[in-house]
N, CA and C atoms as a LAMMPS dump frame, in Angstrom:
ITEM: TIMESTEP
0
ITEM: NUMBER OF ATOMS
495
ITEM: BOX BOUNDS ff ff ff
-5.0000000000000000e+02 5.0000000000000000e+02
-5.0000000000000000e+02 5.0000000000000000e+02
-5.0000000000000000e+02 5.0000000000000000e+02
ITEM: ATOMS id mol type element x y z
1 1 1 N -208.171 -473.547 -345.27
2 1 2 C -209.17 -473.54 -344.215
3 1 3 C -208.966 -474.718 -343.261
4 2 1 N -208.55 -475.862 -343.812
5 2 2 C -208.342 -477.041 -342.981
6 2 3 C -207.283 -476.787 -341.912
7 3 1 N -206.282 -475.932 -342.229
8 3 2 C -205.239 -475.611 -341.266
9 3 3 C -205.794 -474.904 -340.029
10 4 1 N -206.945 -474.256 -340.182
11 4 2 C -207.535 -473.498 -339.075
12 4 3 C -208.828 -474.107 -338.546
13 5 1 N -209.127 -475.346 -338.912
14 5 2 C -210.387 -475.951 -338.471
15 5 3 C -210.45 -476.099 -336.946
16 6 1 N -209.332 -476.362 -336.321
17 6 2 C -209.314 -476.49 -334.855
18 6 3 C -209.611 -475.135 -334.213
19 7 1 N -209.009 -474.071 -334.736
20 7 2 C -209.26 -472.732 -334.191
21 7 3 C -210.713 -472.305 -334.403
22 8 1 N -211.264 -472.631 -335.559
23 8 2 C -212.669 -472.292 -335.824
24 8 3 C -213.574 -473.035 -334.847
25 9 1 N -213.312 -474.321 -334.669
26 9 2 C -214.112 -475.13 -333.734
27 9 3 C -214.073 -474.52 -332.323
28 10 1 N -212.879 -474.212 -331.836
29 10 2 C -212.74 -473.696 -330.466
30 10 3 C -213.248 -472.27 -330.331
31 11 1 N -213.23 -471.496 -331.402
32 11 2 C -213.817 -470.152 -331.356
33 11 3 C -215.33 -470.243 -331.174
34 12 1 N -215.932 -471.171 -331.866
35 12 2 C -217.383 -471.375 -331.723
36 12 3 C -217.7 -471.861 -330.305
37 13 1 N -216.896 -472.779 -329.799
38 13 2 C -217.079 -473.253 -328.418
39 13 3 C -216.938 -472.078 -327.453
40 14 1 N -215.935 -471.238 -327.662
41 14 2 C -215.712 -470.082 -326.789
42 14 3 C -216.952 -469.184 -326.762
43 15 1 N -217.485 -468.854 -327.925
44 15 2 C -218.634 -467.956 -327.996
45 15 3 C -219.861 -468.584 -327.331
46 16 1 N -220.077 -469.868 -327.537
47 16 2 C -221.201 -470.55 -326.892
48 16 3 C -221.043 -470.519 -325.372
49 17 1 N -219.839 -470.816 -324.886
50 17 2 C -219.597 -470.779 -323.44
51 17 3 C -219.779 -469.364 -322.906
52 18 1 N -219.317 -468.357 -323.656
53 18 2 C -219.504 -466.96 -323.252
54 18 3 C -220.994 -466.624 -323.123
55 19 1 N -221.785 -467.036 -324.108
56 19 2 C -223.227 -466.754 -324.052
57 19 3 C -223.878 -467.476 -322.869
58 20 1 N -223.453 -468.705 -322.605
59 20 2 C -223.974 -469.429 -321.434
60 20 3 C -223.555 -468.731 -320.139
61 21 1 N -222.336 -468.196 -320.107
62 21 2 C -221.88 -467.444 -318.928
63 21 3 C -222.761 -466.207 -318.716
64 22 1 N -223.13 -465.543 -319.795
65 22 2 C -223.994 -464.366 -319.681
66 22 3 C -225.379 -464.762 -319.15
67 23 1 N -225.885 -465.908 -319.571
68 23 2 C -227.153 -466.409 -319.031
69 23 3 C -226.988 -466.664 -317.529
70 24 1 N -225.876 -467.282 -317.141
71 24 2 C -225.59 -467.535 -315.723
72 24 3 C -225.543 -466.224 -314.945
73 25 1 N -224.816 -465.228 -315.458
74 25 2 C -224.738 -463.929 -314.777
75 25 3 C -226.128 -463.339 -314.565
76 26 1 N -226.956 -463.435 -315.574
77 26 2 C -228.314 -462.893 -315.45
78 26 3 C -229.113 -463.675 -314.405
79 27 1 N -228.988 -465.006 -314.428
80 27 2 C -229.751 -465.843 -313.5
81 27 3 C -229.372 -465.596 -312.036
82 28 1 N -228.097 -465.322 -311.779
83 28 2 C -227.678 -465.073 -310.395
84 28 3 C -227.869 -463.618 -309.982
85 29 1 N -228.372 -462.798 -310.894
86 29 2 C -228.729 -461.43 -310.55
87 29 3 C -227.662 -460.385 -310.792
88 30 1 N -226.561 -460.752 -311.433
89 30 2 C -225.484 -459.782 -311.67
90 30 3 C -225.829 -458.764 -312.753
91 31 1 N -226.965 -458.93 -313.398
92 31 2 C -227.432 -457.944 -314.372
93 31 3 C -228.656 -457.217 -313.833
94 32 1 N -229.079 -457.571 -312.641
95 32 2 C -230.282 -456.985 -312.055
96 32 3 C -230.074 -456.625 -310.598
97 33 1 N -230.694 -457.4 -309.697
98 33 2 C -230.689 -457.062 -308.272
99 33 3 C -229.298 -457.004 -307.648
100 34 1 N -228.343 -457.729 -308.163
101 34 2 C -226.971 -457.719 -307.628
102 34 3 C -225.991 -457.108 -308.626
103 35 1 N -226.454 -456.17 -309.408
104 35 2 C -225.618 -455.592 -310.461
105 35 3 C -224.397 -454.884 -309.879
106 36 1 N -224.486 -454.479 -308.626
107 36 2 C -223.337 -453.829 -307.99
108 36 3 C -222.153 -454.783 -307.836
109 37 1 N -222.393 -456.077 -307.911
110 37 2 C -221.334 -457.076 -307.807
111 37 3 C -220.815 -457.529 -309.181
112 38 1 N -221.473 -457.081 -310.236
113 38 2 C -221.129 -457.526 -311.584
114 38 3 C -219.671 -457.264 -311.94
115 39 1 N -219.186 -456.077 -311.659
116 39 2 C -217.824 -455.706 -312.025
117 39 3 C -216.768 -456.641 -311.459
118 40 1 N -217.017 -457.169 -310.274
119 40 2 C -216.071 -458.086 -309.642
120 40 3 C -216.226 -459.513 -310.188
121 41 1 N -217.438 -460.021 -310.144
122 41 2 C -217.663 -461.431 -310.461
123 41 3 C -217.579 -461.764 -311.944
124 42 1 N -217.802 -460.794 -312.814
125 42 2 C -217.711 -461.084 -314.243
126 42 3 C -216.287 -461.463 -314.641
127 43 1 N -215.309 -461.049 -313.839
128 43 2 C -213.909 -461.371 -314.133
129 43 3 C -213.595 -462.853 -313.993
130 44 1 N -214.454 -463.609 -313.334
131 44 2 C -214.265 -465.054 -313.219
132 44 3 C -214.201 -465.684 -314.608
133 45 1 N -214.899 -465.073 -315.552
134 45 2 C -214.893 -465.625 -316.912
135 45 3 C -213.485 -465.669 -317.492
136 46 1 N -212.595 -464.842 -317.018
137 46 2 C -211.214 -464.878 -317.492
138 46 3 C -210.568 -466.234 -317.281
139 47 1 N -210.87 -466.872 -316.167
140 47 2 C -210.344 -468.215 -315.909
141 47 3 C -210.942 -469.237 -316.872
142 48 1 N -212.215 -469.075 -317.156
143 48 2 C -212.875 -469.956 -318.12
144 48 3 C -212.259 -469.76 -319.506
145 49 1 N -212.012 -468.508 -319.874
146 49 2 C -211.393 -468.212 -321.169
147 49 3 C -210.006 -468.847 -321.261
148 50 1 N -209.224 -468.737 -320.191
149 50 2 C -207.901 -469.356 -320.175
150 50 3 C -208.021 -470.865 -320.353
151 51 1 N -208.997 -471.47 -319.709
152 51 2 C -209.229 -472.904 -319.856
153 51 3 C -209.565 -473.288 -321.29
154 52 1 N -210.401 -472.504 -321.929
155 52 2 C -210.78 -472.801 -323.315
156 52 3 C -209.583 -472.632 -324.25
157 53 1 N -208.833 -471.566 -324.078
158 53 2 C -207.637 -471.365 -324.905
159 53 3 C -206.647 -472.512 -324.698
160 54 1 N -206.478 -472.935 -323.452
161 54 2 C -205.556 -474.027 -323.149
162 54 3 C -206.008 -475.314 -323.831
163 55 1 N -207.288 -475.611 -323.76
164 55 2 C -207.814 -476.8 -324.433
165 55 3 C -207.66 -476.705 -325.951
166 56 1 N -207.875 -475.515 -326.491
167 56 2 C -207.745 -475.329 -327.939
168 56 3 C -206.306 -475.547 -328.393
169 57 1 N -205.363 -474.987 -327.662
170 57 2 C -203.955 -475.139 -328.046
171 57 3 C -203.506 -476.585 -327.842
172 58 1 N -204.008 -477.22 -326.798
173 58 2 C -203.691 -478.64 -326.599
174 58 3 C -204.253 -479.483 -327.746
175 59 1 N -205.465 -479.172 -328.186
176 59 2 C -206.068 -479.863 -329.321
177 59 3 C -205.2 -479.673 -330.564
178 60 1 N -204.742 -478.468 -330.801
179 60 2 C -203.873 -478.191 -331.952
180 60 3 C -202.563 -478.97 -331.82
181 61 1 N -201.995 -478.981 -330.611
182 61 2 C -200.744 -479.726 -330.369
183 61 3 C -200.927 -481.202 -330.703
184 62 1 N -201.994 -481.794 -330.179
185 62 2 C -202.192 -483.237 -330.317
186 62 3 C -202.668 -483.669 -331.694
187 63 1 N -203.46 -482.844 -332.352
188 63 2 C -204.096 -483.259 -333.595
189 63 3 C -203.577 -482.565 -334.842
190 64 1 N -202.627 -481.667 -334.69
191 64 2 C -202.048 -480.997 -335.855
192 64 3 C -200.521 -481.054 -335.821
193 65 1 N -199.954 -480.836 -334.645
194 65 2 C -198.497 -480.807 -334.492
195 65 3 C -197.929 -482.123 -333.942
196 66 1 N -198.709 -483.194 -333.984
197 66 2 C -198.245 -484.526 -333.569
198 66 3 C -197.664 -484.562 -332.158
199 67 1 N -198.292 -483.851 -331.243
200 67 2 C -197.913 -483.935 -329.833
201 67 3 C -196.801 -483.018 -329.386
202 68 1 N -196.223 -482.266 -330.305
203 68 2 C -195.142 -481.344 -329.948
204 68 3 C -195.521 -479.95 -330.439
205 69 1 N -195.449 -478.975 -329.537
206 69 2 C -195.768 -477.596 -329.924
207 69 3 C -194.844 -476.642 -329.184
208 70 1 N -194.314 -475.691 -329.917
209 70 2 C -193.486 -474.659 -329.296
210 70 3 C -194.387 -473.562 -328.751
211 71 1 N -193.805 -472.7 -327.945
212 71 2 C -194.594 -471.567 -327.443
213 71 3 C -195.092 -470.741 -328.62
214 72 1 N -194.228 -470.512 -329.6
215 72 2 C -194.601 -469.686 -330.748
216 72 3 C -195.764 -470.298 -331.521
217 73 1 N -195.717 -471.61 -331.775
218 73 2 C -196.822 -472.266 -332.477
219 73 3 C -198.114 -472.166 -331.671
220 74 1 N -198.013 -472.353 -330.364
221 74 2 C -199.183 -472.224 -329.508
222 74 3 C -199.717 -470.809 -329.488
223 75 1 N -198.808 -469.845 -329.439
224 75 2 C -199.205 -468.441 -329.432
225 75 3 C -199.91 -468.074 -330.737
226 76 1 N -199.368 -468.518 -331.863
227 76 2 C -200.01 -468.251 -333.158
228 76 3 C -201.399 -468.882 -333.201
229 77 1 N -201.515 -470.095 -332.678
230 77 2 C -202.827 -470.744 -332.594
231 77 3 C -203.787 -469.874 -331.783
232 78 1 N -203.316 -469.377 -330.639
233 78 2 C -204.138 -468.508 -329.797
234 78 3 C -204.492 -467.198 -330.471
235 79 1 N -203.581 -466.66 -331.261
236 79 2 C -203.861 -465.412 -331.982
237 79 3 C -204.936 -465.635 -333.044
238 80 1 N -204.853 -466.754 -333.755
239 80 2 C -205.897 -467.07 -334.743
240 80 3 C -207.24 -467.215 -334.034
241 81 1 N -207.239 -467.902 -332.911
242 81 2 C -208.446 -468.036 -332.094
243 81 3 C -208.976 -466.65 -331.716
244 82 1 N -208.09 -465.782 -331.269
245 82 2 C -208.463 -464.422 -330.872
246 82 3 C -209.078 -463.645 -332.031
247 83 1 N -208.489 -463.753 -333.203
248 83 2 C -209.01 -463.029 -334.371
249 83 3 C -210.424 -463.494 -334.702
250 84 1 N -210.658 -464.792 -334.66
251 84 2 C -211.997 -465.316 -334.968
252 84 3 C -212.994 -464.879 -333.896
253 85 1 N -212.614 -465.012 -332.626
254 85 2 C -213.506 -464.593 -331.531
255 85 3 C -213.813 -463.106 -331.639
256 86 1 N -212.797 -462.303 -331.953
257 86 2 C -212.992 -460.861 -332.098
258 86 3 C -213.966 -460.559 -333.235
259 87 1 N -213.855 -461.291 -334.331
260 87 2 C -214.764 -461.082 -335.461
261 87 3 C -216.209 -461.412 -335.097
262 88 1 N -216.379 -462.388 -334.206
263 88 2 C -217.726 -462.803 -333.789
264 88 3 C -218.261 -461.928 -332.643
265 89 1 N -217.4 -461.21 -331.964
266 89 2 C -217.809 -460.494 -330.743
267 89 3 C -218.933 -459.472 -330.939
268 90 1 N -219.011 -458.722 -332.041
269 90 2 C -220.174 -457.833 -332.173
270 90 3 C -221.502 -458.589 -332.167
271 91 1 N -221.531 -459.739 -332.842
272 91 2 C -222.757 -460.538 -332.855
273 91 3 C -223.075 -461.075 -331.464
274 92 1 N -222.064 -461.594 -330.774
275 92 2 C -222.328 -462.138 -329.435
276 92 3 C -222.763 -461.028 -328.476
277 93 1 N -222.168 -459.837 -328.598
278 93 2 C -222.587 -458.716 -327.746
279 93 3 C -224.018 -458.312 -328.054
280 94 1 N -224.377 -458.32 -329.321
281 94 2 C -225.752 -458.01 -329.722
282 94 3 C -226.732 -459.014 -329.115
283 95 1 N -226.386 -460.297 -329.173
284 95 2 C -227.249 -461.34 -328.609
285 95 3 C -227.423 -461.139 -327.108
286 96 1 N -226.338 -460.838 -326.42
287 96 2 C -226.409 -460.645 -324.966
288 96 3 C -227.315 -459.474 -324.623
289 97 1 N -227.111 -458.347 -325.278
290 97 2 C -227.825 -457.134 -324.865
291 97 3 C -229.229 -457.003 -325.434
292 98 1 N -229.57 -457.798 -326.429
293 98 2 C -230.938 -457.722 -326.951
294 98 3 C -231.794 -458.921 -326.555
295 99 1 N -231.156 -460.078 -326.317
296 99 2 C -231.928 -461.279 -326.028
297 99 3 C -231.743 -461.809 -324.605
298 100 1 N -230.508 -461.876 -324.155
299 100 2 C -230.252 -462.478 -322.847
300 100 3 C -230.552 -461.493 -321.72
301 101 1 N -230.076 -460.269 -321.863
302 101 2 C -230.203 -459.307 -320.767
303 101 3 C -230.492 -457.897 -321.282
304 102 1 N -231.68 -457.697 -321.864
305 102 2 C -231.98 -456.382 -322.434
306 102 3 C -232.076 -455.252 -321.394
307 103 1 N -232.254 -455.592 -320.132
308 103 2 C -232.351 -454.573 -319.083
309 103 3 C -230.992 -454.157 -318.52
310 104 1 N -229.938 -454.799 -318.954
311 104 2 C -228.601 -454.566 -318.398
312 104 3 C -228.185 -453.101 -318.472
313 105 1 N -228.31 -452.477 -319.642
314 105 2 C -227.873 -451.087 -319.785
315 105 3 C -228.648 -450.154 -318.866
316 106 1 N -229.96 -450.312 -318.81
317 106 2 C -230.756 -449.459 -317.915
318 106 3 C -230.322 -449.634 -316.464
319 107 1 N -230.057 -450.877 -316.065
320 107 2 C -229.63 -451.136 -314.686
321 107 3 C -228.246 -450.549 -314.4
322 108 1 N -227.334 -450.649 -315.348
323 108 2 C -226.001 -450.078 -315.149
324 108 3 C -226.048 -448.554 -315.125
325 109 1 N -226.875 -447.974 -315.961
326 109 2 C -227.032 -446.51 -315.956
327 109 3 C -227.562 -446.064 -314.599
328 110 1 N -228.594 -446.735 -314.108
329 110 2 C -229.174 -446.39 -312.805
330 110 3 C -228.149 -446.54 -311.687
331 111 1 N -227.41 -447.63 -311.673
332 111 2 C -226.395 -447.856 -310.652
333 111 3 C -225.322 -446.772 -310.7
334 112 1 N -224.835 -446.451 -311.881
335 112 2 C -223.773 -445.451 -312.035
336 112 3 C -224.23 -444.065 -311.581
337 113 1 N -225.441 -443.698 -311.931
338 113 2 C -225.972 -442.388 -311.551
339 113 3 C -226.252 -442.345 -310.048
340 114 1 N -226.86 -443.399 -309.521
341 114 2 C -227.187 -443.431 -308.081
342 114 3 C -225.941 -443.431 -307.197
343 115 1 N -224.844 -444.013 -307.687
344 115 2 C -223.595 -444.049 -306.917
345 115 3 C -222.703 -442.843 -307.211
346 116 1 N -223.252 -441.871 -307.957
347 116 2 C -222.507 -440.666 -308.338
348 116 3 C -221.207 -440.979 -309.073
349 117 1 N -221.176 -442.099 -309.783
350 117 2 C -220.003 -442.459 -310.574
351 117 3 C -220.025 -441.728 -311.918
352 118 1 N -221.228 -441.434 -312.413
353 118 2 C -221.393 -440.747 -313.697
354 118 3 C -222.652 -439.899 -313.637
355 119 1 N -222.656 -438.888 -314.487
356 119 2 C -223.885 -438.134 -314.728
357 119 3 C -224.755 -438.963 -315.664
358 120 1 N -226.037 -438.689 -315.698
359 120 2 C -226.979 -439.435 -316.531
360 120 3 C -226.516 -439.51 -317.989
361 121 1 N -226.107 -438.371 -318.553
362 121 2 C -225.696 -438.323 -319.959
363 121 3 C -224.435 -439.166 -320.201
364 122 1 N -223.49 -439.097 -319.268
365 122 2 C -222.269 -439.894 -319.392
366 122 3 C -222.599 -441.384 -319.36
367 123 1 N -223.438 -441.754 -318.424
368 123 2 C -223.813 -443.162 -318.278
369 123 3 C -224.534 -443.664 -319.524
370 124 1 N -225.425 -442.862 -320.072
371 124 2 C -226.14 -443.258 -321.285
372 124 3 C -225.197 -443.374 -322.484
373 125 1 N -224.183 -442.525 -322.526
374 125 2 C -223.209 -442.581 -323.62
375 125 3 C -222.308 -443.809 -323.5
376 126 1 N -222.089 -444.265 -322.279
377 126 2 C -221.192 -445.398 -322.054
378 126 3 C -221.917 -446.731 -322.113
379 127 1 N -223.087 -446.816 -321.503
380 127 2 C -223.832 -448.081 -321.416
381 127 3 C -224.881 -448.155 -322.519
382 128 1 N -224.419 -448.538 -323.705
383 128 2 C -225.318 -448.73 -324.838
384 128 3 C -224.688 -449.745 -325.78
385 129 1 N -225.455 -450.239 -326.706
386 129 2 C -225.002 -451.314 -327.59
387 129 3 C -223.787 -450.911 -328.418
388 130 1 N -223.799 -449.74 -329.012
389 130 2 C -222.668 -449.309 -329.847
390 130 3 C -221.379 -449.269 -329.024
391 131 1 N -221.445 -448.666 -327.864
392 131 2 C -220.271 -448.569 -326.992
393 131 3 C -219.775 -449.949 -326.579
394 132 1 N -220.689 -450.828 -326.228
395 132 2 C -220.295 -452.162 -325.784
396 132 3 C -219.768 -453.038 -326.917
397 133 1 N -220.242 -452.83 -328.129
398 133 2 C -219.68 -453.564 -329.263
399 133 3 C -218.23 -453.136 -329.478
400 134 1 N -217.973 -451.84 -329.408
401 134 2 C -216.599 -451.342 -329.549
402 134 3 C -215.726 -451.898 -328.426
403 135 1 N -216.237 -451.861 -327.192
404 135 2 C -215.482 -452.401 -326.059
405 135 3 C -215.239 -453.908 -326.22
406 136 1 N -216.234 -454.618 -326.723
407 136 2 C -216.101 -456.073 -326.902
408 136 3 C -214.996 -456.395 -327.905
409 137 1 N -214.92 -455.638 -328.981
410 137 2 C -213.89 -455.875 -329.991
411 137 3 C -212.504 -455.626 -329.397
412 138 1 N -212.323 -454.495 -328.748
413 138 2 C -211.005 -454.183 -328.207
414 138 3 C -210.618 -455.094 -327.054
415 139 1 N -211.565 -455.418 -326.195
416 139 2 C -211.216 -456.302 -325.073
417 139 3 C -210.954 -457.723 -325.561
418 140 1 N -211.663 -458.168 -326.594
419 140 2 C -211.393 -459.502 -327.153
420 140 3 C -209.974 -459.557 -327.711
421 141 1 N -209.55 -458.489 -328.357
422 141 2 C -208.188 -458.454 -328.901
423 141 3 C -207.142 -458.431 -327.79
424 142 1 N -207.284 -457.507 -326.868
425 142 2 C -206.278 -457.349 -325.81
426 142 3 C -206.236 -458.569 -324.896
427 143 1 N -207.392 -458.969 -324.4
428 143 2 C -207.436 -460.119 -323.496
429 143 3 C -207.067 -461.405 -324.236
430 144 1 N -207.445 -461.499 -325.494
431 144 2 C -207.119 -462.684 -326.279
432 144 3 C -205.628 -462.863 -326.481
433 145 1 N -204.916 -461.78 -326.744
434 145 2 C -203.466 -461.874 -326.934
435 145 3 C -202.798 -462.322 -325.633
436 146 1 N -203.204 -461.732 -324.524
437 146 2 C -202.639 -462.131 -323.231
438 146 3 C -202.968 -463.57 -322.878
439 147 1 N -204.201 -463.956 -323.114
440 147 2 C -204.624 -465.319 -322.826
441 147 3 C -203.899 -466.312 -323.732
442 148 1 N -203.719 -465.954 -324.987
443 148 2 C -202.99 -466.817 -325.932
444 148 3 C -201.55 -467.026 -325.463
445 149 1 N -200.919 -465.96 -325.017
446 149 2 C -199.522 -466.061 -324.552
447 149 3 C -199.415 -466.979 -323.341
448 150 1 N -200.324 -466.811 -322.392
449 150 2 C -200.289 -467.634 -321.18
450 150 3 C -200.638 -469.091 -321.477
451 151 1 N -201.67 -469.317 -322.265
452 151 2 C -202.067 -470.691 -322.601
453 151 3 C -200.962 -471.4 -323.387
454 152 1 N -200.305 -470.683 -324.289
455 152 2 C -199.202 -471.276 -325.056
456 152 3 C -198.046 -471.654 -324.14
457 153 1 N -197.819 -470.851 -323.125
458 153 2 C -196.773 -471.15 -322.15
459 153 3 C -197.111 -472.427 -321.372
460 154 1 N -198.372 -472.593 -321.048
461 154 2 C -198.825 -473.775 -320.299
462 154 3 C -198.711 -475.042 -321.152
463 155 1 N -199.059 -474.953 -322.425
464 155 2 C -199.181 -476.128 -323.291
465 155 3 C -197.896 -476.483 -324.035
466 156 1 N -196.966 -475.561 -324.171
467 156 2 C -195.751 -475.846 -324.953
468 156 3 C -195.092 -477.14 -324.484
469 157 1 N -194.425 -477.785 -325.396
470 157 2 C -193.701 -479.014 -325.074
471 157 3 C -192.223 -478.799 -325.34
472 158 1 N -191.442 -479.606 -324.702
473 158 2 C -190.001 -479.58 -324.918
474 158 3 C -189.644 -480.863 -325.654
475 159 1 N -189.324 -480.78 -326.938
476 159 2 C -189.071 -481.998 -327.722
477 159 3 C -187.923 -482.838 -327.176
478 160 1 N -186.96 -482.231 -326.483
479 160 2 C -185.847 -483 -325.933
480 160 3 C -186.288 -483.933 -324.816
481 161 1 N -187.405 -483.636 -324.179
482 161 2 C -187.889 -484.454 -323.068
483 161 3 C -188.754 -485.621 -323.523
484 162 1 N -189.108 -485.651 -324.806
485 162 2 C -189.965 -486.731 -325.307
486 162 3 C -189.158 -488.016 -325.472
487 163 1 N -189.815 -489.108 -325.261
488 163 2 C -189.17 -490.422 -325.417
489 163 3 C -189.03 -490.713 -326.911
490 164 1 N -187.847 -491.057 -327.322
491 164 2 C -187.606 -491.388 -328.734
492 164 3 C -188.08 -492.812 -329.002
493 165 1 N -188.733 -492.994 -330.107
494 165 2 C -189.241 -494.319 -330.469
495 165 3 C -188.372 -494.954 -331.517
């Protein structure tokens, strides 16, 4: 367990930041009056996620790998982070849709039907807790792997460039 304490720490930080981001989205109206802008602006969180993954891999590099990390080691660190975040994602999705923004599904259903994007039944089948938990798990896995690869590329070190002591 000690080998993964850094990943556990950063996974918890990630989930807390995600929940705070959801509070922010609700406060600026992306779950209510400006829900039509939600699809575009929610993607900003991807940059925040990349930042958190980068910090996590840097923490692992500095405090576990003694300042040197290969892309592969960084990627594995990111994958472990992704697995933990994915395991927590049903709970975080539940918190968002029941506590932070319980009106979100109704608002998305109304928007989708009013814009003729979906029929009422389709929208209700798509915008609900069960559907979003499934989406959260799969998107955490897919986006996490991509984010891990990119963050590992950013943080990797080249041991030949280090000053020998």
